[in-house]
C-alpha positions as CSV (number, residue, x, y, z in Angstrom):
1,M,-53.6,8.8,43.5
2,H,-50.5,9.9,45.7
3,K,-49.8,9.2,49.0
4,F,-48.0,12.0,50.7
5,L,-45.8,10.1,53.3
6,G,-43.7,11.9,55.2
7,I,-44.9,15.7,54.7
8,I,-46.9,16.0,58.0
9,P,-44.1,16.0,60.6
10,M,-44.6,13.4,63.7
11,P,-43.2,14.2,67.3
12,P,-40.4,11.8,68.5
13,P,-41.7,8.2,69.2
14,L,-42.0,7.3,72.8
15,K,-38.7,5.2,73.9
16,A,-38.4,3.0,76.8
17,Q,-36.0,5.8,78.2
18,S,-36.0,9.5,77.6
19,L,-34.3,12.5,78.0
20,V,-35.5,15.5,79.4
21,Y,-35.3,16.8,75.6
22,D,-37.5,14.3,74.5
23,L,-40.0,15.5,77.0
24,K,-39.5,18.7,76.0
25,T,-40.2,18.6,72.2
26,R,-43.1,16.2,73.1
27,L,-45.1,19.0,75.0
28,D,-44.1,21.6,72.9
29,W,-45.7,20.0,69.6
30,G,-48.4,20.0,72.1
31,D,-49.4,16.4,71.7
32,P,-51.9,16.4,74.7
33,A,-52.1,12.2,74.1
34,L,-49.4,11.6,77.2
35,T,-49.4,11.6,80.9
36,I,-46.7,12.6,83.1
37,I,-46.2,10.7,86.7
38,D,-44.4,11.4,89.9
39,V,-43.9,9.1,92.1
40,R,-42.0,10.7,94.4
41,D,-42.6,11.6,97.6
42,R,-45.4,13.9,98.5
43,N,-43.1,16.7,100.0
44,E,-40.8,16.5,97.0
45,Y,-43.7,16.9,94.8
46,N,-45.0,19.6,96.5
47,Y,-41.5,21.3,96.6
48,S,-41.0,21.3,92.5
49,H,-42.4,19.0,89.8
50,I,-42.5,18.7,85.9
51,L,-44.8,21.1,84.5
52,G,-47.9,19.0,84.1
53,A,-47.0,16.2,86.4
54,I,-49.6,14.5,88.1
55,P,-48.5,13.0,91.6
56,V,-48.9,9.1,92.2
57,P,-47.4,7.2,95.0
58,L,-45.1,4.2,94.0
59,A,-47.0,1.9,96.5
60,E,-50.4,2.9,94.9
61,L,-49.3,3.4,91.3
62,T,-50.8,0.2,89.9
63,D,-54.5,0.4,90.9
64,R,-54.4,4.4,90.8
65,T,-53.4,4.4,86.9
66,L,-55.4,1.0,85.8
67,S,-58.5,3.1,87.3
68,T,-57.6,6.1,85.6
69,L,-55.8,5.9,82.0
70,E,-56.3,3.3,79.3
71,L,-53.4,0.8,78.6
72,T,-52.0,2.6,75.2
73,R,-51.9,5.8,77.1
74,D,-48.1,6.9,76.4
75,I,-46.6,7.7,79.9
76,Y,-43.1,9.5,81.1
77,I,-42.7,8.5,84.4
78,Y,-40.0,9.7,87.3
79,G,-38.6,9.1,90.9
80,E,-36.6,10.4,93.0
81,T,-33.7,8.3,91.4
82,D,-32.9,6.4,88.3
83,E,-33.8,3.2,89.7
84,E,-36.9,4.4,91.5
85,T,-37.9,5.2,88.4
86,A,-36.9,2.1,86.7
87,L,-38.9,0.4,89.5
88,A,-42.1,2.3,88.4
89,A,-42.1,1.7,85.3
90,D,-41.7,-2.0,85.5
91,K,-44.6,-2.0,87.4
92,L,-46.6,-0.3,85.2
93,R,-45.4,-2.4,82.3
94,A,-46.2,-5.6,84.5
95,V,-49.9,-4.5,84.5
96,G,-49.9,-4.3,80.7
97,Y,-48.8,-0.7,79.8
98,H,-46.2,-0.8,76.6
99,N,-46.0,3.0,76.4
100,V,-44.0,3.9,79.6
101,S,-40.8,5.8,79.4
102,Q,-38.8,6.5,82.0
103,I,-37.1,10.2,82.3
104,R,-34.1,9.9,82.8
105,G,-32.3,12.1,85.7
106,G,-36.2,12.8,86.7
107,V,-37.1,16.4,88.0
108,A,-33.2,17.2,88.8
109,A,-32.6,16.7,84.9
110,W,-35.7,18.9,84.0
111,K,-34.2,21.7,86.4
112,A,-30.9,21.3,84.8
113,V,-31.8,22.7,81.6
114,G,-33.9,25.5,82.9
115,Y,-37.4,23.7,81.7
116,P,-40.5,25.2,83.5
117,V,-41.5,23.2,87.0
118,E,-44.4,24.0,89.2
119,S,-44.4,24.2,93.1
120,I,-47.4,23.6,95.5
121,V,-45.2,25.6,97.8
122,Q,-44.8,28.6,95.8
123,I,-48.6,28.8,94.7
124,L,-49.5,28.6,98.7
125,S,-47.6,31.0,99.8
126,I,-49.2,33.7,96.9
């Protein structure tokens, strides 16, 4: 009996820090086993956020995440700055999440390469 290892392509593995290309590749792969968290101010989130990201204020991050996501979940996270993103990722890792990746550059980097964003402001004005 032969084992066919490596025949079925796999998405790139989760890293502690990701470029926007890494997340986009994973999304294009159609991999549903991930969550994108935006810890920025609600107004910033409403103005523009990565397509599919959920808003979770930094102050509520660990409580809300622990109540809704299993510890094995792959989480991509971003804030206003890379420093805020690192703080948020550290908070999640401290409570037991090990599959956390910081999106370097956040929504600004995402938009800079032309990836799709959502805006609550646009939705409400339609």
